[in-house]
N, C-alpha and C positions, 0 to 999 in steps of 0.2 A: 367570565368562564375560566379564563386563564389563571387568575388569582384563586378561584376555588380549587382548581386541579393543583396548583402549587401547594395550597394549604393542606390538601389531603395527603400529597406526597410526603410533605414535611412531618406530618403527624404519623405517617407509617414508619418514618426514619427514627422516631423517637418513642417507641412502645413502652407500655407499663410492663415490666416483666421483672422476675427475680434475678435474671442474669444482670440487670442493669442496676441492682441495689434495691429493688422494690420501692422506687420513688415515683411520684406521679409526673411522668414526663410530658412535655408539650413542645410543639414547634416554636422556637424563639419568636418568630413573627406574631404568633397568636397572643403574645404578651408584650409586644412592643419592643422586640430585640431583633437584631440581625444575625442570621446563621453565619453569614460571610464574616462578619466582624468578630463574633464568638470564635471562629475558627483561628484567629490570631493567638488565642491562648495557647493552642496546640503547637503552632509554630515556635512560639516563645520557649515553652517547656522542652520541646525536642532540641532546641539549640542548647539549653542549659544541660541536658543529658549529654548530647554529643560533645560538649566541651568538658565533661567530667565534673561539673559544679554539683551535681546531685545524681544519685542513683535512678530515682524515679519519683513520680508525683501522682496524686489523685486530686482532681479539682471538680468543684460543684458550683454552679450559679443557678440561683432560682429567682423567679419573679412572679409576683401575684400568686403565690402559692405553687407554682409550677416549676419543675426543674428543667431548665433549657440547656444545660451544659453538665455533663458528668463523664468524665474522661480519666483513663489511666495511661500514664506516659512513662516509658523507660521500663527499668528492672527492679526487682525487689531489693537488690543490693548490688554493691559494685562488682562483687566477686562471684556472683551466682548468675547463671544463665537462664533465669526465670523471669518471664514478663511481670511487671507490677499488676496485680489483680485489681479490678474495680473495687472489690470489697475487701482490700487489704487493710490490716489493723495497724494503727500507728500509736506510738506513746504521744500522747498530746500535752504533756508536761503541764504548763501554766494554764492551758485551756480547761484544766480541771477546776480552776478558781471559779468561774460562772456557774458551774454546776453546784459548787459548795455554796455559792451565794443564794442560789435559788432554794437549796435546802434550808438554809437559815431563814429565808423569806416565808417559807411554809410554816415554820414555827412562829414567825412574826405575825402572819395572817390569823394563826390559831390563838393569839394572845399569849403565847408562851414566852416571848421576848419582846423588847422595844429596842428602838435604834439607840436611844440616848441613855439606856441603863449602864451602870458601871459593870464592866467585864468581871471585876472581882465578886460581884454579888453571886455569879454562877461558878466562877473558877477562883476560889479563894486563894489558890497558890499565886495569883497575880496581884495580890494586895501589897501595898506599901513598896511599890517598885522604885528602884533608884534610876535617877535620871540626869544627864549632864546639865550643869549650870552655865551661864554666860561666862563664868570664870574658868569653864573647862573642868570643874570638879563634879563629883557625883554627890547628889543630895536626893531626899525623897521627892518624888515627882510632885509637881505643882498642882496637877489636876488629875481626876480619874481618867482612866482609859475606858472608853464606851464601846458598845457594840458597833456603832456606826464608824468609829476609828478602824476597827477590824475590816469592815467592807472596803475602806477607802484607802487602806495601807498608811493610815496616819496615826496608827497606835504607838508608834515608836519602837516596836519590837524589831530585832534583827539578829539572826544567828550567822556568825562569820563562817561557819562550817558548811562544807559543800553537801549538796544533796545525797551524794554517795555516802558521806559520813553520817548523815542523819538516819540513812536506811540501816546503819549498823545497829540502831536501837530495835528491840523486837517489836514493839508496839508504839502507836502514837501516845498512849498513856505514859509509857515509860519515858519517851522522849520529852513530853510536856513537863514531867516533874523535873527533869535536868534543865530544860529550856527556860522554864519560869525563873530560875535562879540568876539568869544573866541580866545585866543592867540594860535599861532601854538606851536606844541611841538617840533619842530625842524626846522633848516633852509631848506628851499625847496631843494630838491636833496640830502640832507646829510645823511638821515636815512631812512629805510624802517620802516613805521609805519602802521600796518594794520587797515583796516575797512573803515574809513569814506570818503576816497578820491573818492570811486566809488558813494557815494550819491552826492558828488559835481559834478561828471562827468554826472550823470543822470540828475541832475538839469540844467547842461549846455546844454544837449541834448534838454531838454524842452525849454530853452530860445532861442536856435539857430532854432530849428525846429518850434517853436511857437505851440507845441502840448504837452499835458501831456504825460509823459514817457510811460504809459501804453498803450495809443492810438497809439503813434508812433511804440511801439514795436508790437502791434497787426497788424497794417497795413503793416509794412515793414519787420518783421521778422516772427511772429507766423503764420499769415494766409498764406504767400507764403510757408512756410515749412510744412504746414498741421499740426501745433501743437494745436490740438483742445481741449486738456485737460490741457493746461497751462493758468493760471489765477493768477492775484494778490490776488483776493478775489473769491474763487471758488463758483459758483451759488448754490443756495439751492438744486437744482436737483441732485448735484454731491456729497452733504455732506455725504452720506452713503458709498461713495468710499474713504474718507479720512482716511488715517492712523492716529491713535491717537498718539499725543504727549506723550512720556513717560519720566517722570523726576524722577530720583532717583528711578526707579523701579515701579512708580506708574502713572497711567493715568492722563493726564491733558486734558480732552476732551473739555473744553472751551478755552484752550490755554492761560489761564490768566496770566501764568508765562512768556508768550511770548509777548502778546499784550492785552491792556485793552479792556474790553467789549464794551466801547463806540467807539473805533476805529474799532472793527469788525462790529459794527452796521452802522457807518458811511461809512466805506469802501472808504475813501477818501485820506488816506495817501499812497503814491505811492513812493517807494525809489529805488534808483540805486544799492544799496549795498546788499539789502535783500528785501523778501516779496513775491517772486514768488512760486507758487505751481504747481507741474507738475506730470507726469508719467514717469517711466523708458522709455517706448517706444517714448514718445514725446521728452524727453531729448536726446535720442539717434539720433533723427532725426536732432537736432541742431549739435551734434556732427559729425554726418556724412556729413552734409553740409560742416563744416570745413575741414574735412579730405579730402573731394572731391575737395578742393581748392575754396570753395565759392558757390557750386552749388548743388541742390538736385532735383531729379526727373525733370530736365529740366528747373528749375527756378534758376536763378543766383541771389545771394544776394551781394556778394563780388567778386572782382577779386582775382585770384591766388596769385599775388604779395602782395596784401593787407593781405591775409590770412597768407602769410609766415612771415610778420611782427609780427604777434600775437605771434609766437613761437621763436623770437629772444630774447636775453637778452638785455633789455633797461636800465638796472641799470647803473648809472654813476660809473666810476671807483672808488674803495674805498668804495662803498656802500654795506655793508654786508647783506646778506639774509639768506641763510643756506648752509651747505657743499654740494657741487656738483650741487647746483641749482642756476638758475638765475630768473629774473622775466620779462615776457613778457608784453603784453598788456592785462592785466586782469587776467593772469595765470601764475602758476609757470612753469618754463622751465628746463628740464634736461640737464645739461652740462657735468656731469661726472657720469657714471653709479655707479662706485665703491663707490664714496663718498657718494651717496645717499643711498646706501645698497638696491637697488630696481632693479627689472628686466627691467624697462622701457629703451627703446633705447634712445640714445642721441637724442634730438630734440623733444622728448615726451613733452606733456604739460598737466597740470591736475589742478583740484581745488576740494574743497569740502564745505560742510555746517555744521554748529554747531549741527544740529540734526542727523548727521551721514550720510548725502548723500555725494556722491563723483562720480567723472568721471576722465577718462583719455583718451587721444587721442594719439596713437603712429604711427606717418606716415611711419616710416620704415617697421613696421610689418603690416601696415593697420589694426590695431586693435584698438578697442574701448571697454571700460568697464564702466558700470553705476551700482551703488549700491544705493538703497534707503532703508532708515529705519528712524524711529523717536525716537531716544534715546539720552537723555542728562544726564550727559555728555558722549560724544561719543568717545573722545580720548583714553580712556583707553582700548577700544575694538580693536584698532590696525586695523581697517577695511580696510583702503587703503593698507597697506602693505600686509596683508594676502590675500585679494581678488586678488590683482596684482600677487602675487606668484602662487596662484592656477590657474589663468587664463593663465599665461605665460607658466606655466608647461604643459599645454594641447596643445602647438604649437609643432606639430611633423614634420613641414618641413620649 
């Protein structure tokens, strides 16, 4: 009787409501997690806010399809006196990449592209690329760059310019015409080089679908998933919900360190590697679709076999990435728990963004974690490692 009363009390404390982000809440104990242990996440975040390491956070943990932790901590910015709203909108930077990967997989499932076809068949500007030889000189690339290379950051492409510099181009089309002239930094398939491959993949989605990437994503991913707060350029009506970017402890409310004012005004630069803004609740919907094998709320985006490809290691033999990790289709994949020094199960996959956002999906535990903040540099905070340790410690069955 006492156990039943406790469960009823906990369910009342976790209602389904618009104020909580319209996510299916549940008592942690109902899905094998501890309320008390999940409470450690709030203590940890409050400590970082009090120490001035970040202005604020929104965090979310879900298990077995139910959200058991959804919390806003701190303020919207260092210099503002506004509490961080639960539905705060964050620049997710490189967490755009998994959505671009899913967009490309929609074309893969439709028979419009294949993983091992040469990129130049779709994007002729990438024909006959120059690449470095063992002697350190440039020569025609020894092999074709493939679509799989774009998914896995092994295409050899790399732009030395900053994201702010690339935003100076009016459109991705204009940028790619310039970018395609740069020599490769490595032979295709030979080296993991992070960043710009997913810009090329997003551009390929545009060429094949004959739609701008943001429109393709809106129609084929965001609308079906009910991700109503996800935008490349958030509308004016939502600006008060944006978490301010904090750089070296100071607010950058106009985001000039990230994007030129002219780009923000034009709102025409749409990239595959970065640029989306969203809420923790919206990104959870994307993650839950993947954990469900490609379906959410009765709407199927991808088939389960395609989703399983995402979390396979697609790196060619001898291509190094990181201890215990492989790389799938747009995400890091856990191959050896001990070597990663993390509690993720083998087969889990994750990624993050340069402003401190991160997510993981653990199919074995049916566990999803999403953390949102806007702090740069974020690596020193060890957010992924600490958030995962706290969330996994709350699993009690």
